[in-house]
N, C-alpha and C positions, 0 to 999 in steps of 0.2 A: 576238221579244225570249225566248228561253227560259232558264229558271234552272236551272241545274244543281245538283244536291244534294250538297253538300260532306260530304266523309268526315269523321267525326269522328276524332280523333287525340289521343294524350297524349303526354306527355314520357316519356322512358325510365325516369326516375325514378320516376314514378308507376306505368307498367307493371310496372317492377322489384318494386315494393312490393306490387302486386297479385298478383304471380306469387309472392311469398314468396322472393326470391332477392337476393343481394347485387350491387348494380350494377356496381361495378368489377371482379367476377369474371366478367361477361357478356362476349360476343364484343363486339369494337369495333363493328360493323355494328349492334348493338342499341344501345349506347350513343351512337351518334352523330347520329340522328335521331329525329323523332315516330315513335311506334308507331301506325300506323292501326287502328282496331277491328276491322276484318277480319283483319289480322295478329295481333292480341292473342287475338281468339277462336280463331285457329288455333293459336297457341301453347297455350292452354289445353287445345283439345281433342285436338289431336295432336302433343304436345311433342316438339321434336327432341332427340337425343342430349344435345345440351350443356345443354340446360335440364334434362333427366332426371338427368344427371350432377351438375349444380349443386346439384339439390335432394336429392340422395342424399347427397353428401359435403361439401357446403359450398364454401366458406365461407358461413357462414348469418347474416342479418342479425338485429339485436337482439331484434326480437319473434319472431322464429324460436327463438333461441336461450333466451329467455325461457320460451316455449312448452315447447321440449324439456326443460328444466331444473324446470318447474311451479312458476316464479317470476314475479315481475313485472320489468317493465323497470326499474322503481325498484331492485327488489333487485339487478337487474345493476350499476347506478350505483354503489349503496352497496358492492357487494363489489369495486369496482375494474375490472370488466370494460367496457371501453370499444370493444374491438376485435370484429369478427366471430370465432366460432368454426367450427370442421371439425367433422363428425360425430364423428370420432375424440377431439377434445379434448372433446366434450359426453360422450362415453361413458365417458372417464376419469373425469370430474368425477363423474358419476353412480355409477360402479363403486366410488369411494373418495371419498364426499362430504365436503369440507371442513367445518368448523364453520359457516362463514358460510351454506353452501348448506343445510345442517340448518335453521338459524335460518329462513333466508328461506322455505323449503318451508313451515315450520310457520307462519310468519306469513301467508303467502298463503293457506294451508288454513283459518286463523281468519277473515281476511277474506272468503274466498268463503261460509264457513259463515253468519257473520253477514249477507251479503248475503241468502242462501237463507232464512234465518229472517225476516227483514225482507220478504221478497216472500211468504211464505207467510203471514206476519201481515196484509199489507197484502189478500191474496187472500180471507182470512177475513172482513175488514172490509167489503170492498166488496159482497157479496151484501145484508148488513145495511144498509149504506146504501141500496141499491137497494130494499129493502123498505120502509125509512122514506119515500122519496122517493113510493113508489105510495100510501102512506096517508093 
């Protein structure tokens, strides 16, 4: 009785999310069945032309759109953007940013700055706590 090692696999949606691509824009054979760990690793290390092109021109999923616009996913929702955008559409928004984009970018920057401030404050507090524990 020998036990064969089963290959790990993931759903196409999970693989697409990890690859940063919009699943409906991927080829049908990618969408149809589970993606083995070996195939996923191969796609990451040696991406085929369709994957390279999809990453370059889109359409891009919401997390990628938010990252490229330098706003949160919530900011996309508040602005009414619910569909994936292409690289051209993102560049157009960045070239002539609408008021909502300017506001969301400022809000996102403020949230990141506050998170950094809190992190630094906690880092300063940590050594003092360790010294107090030793005493």
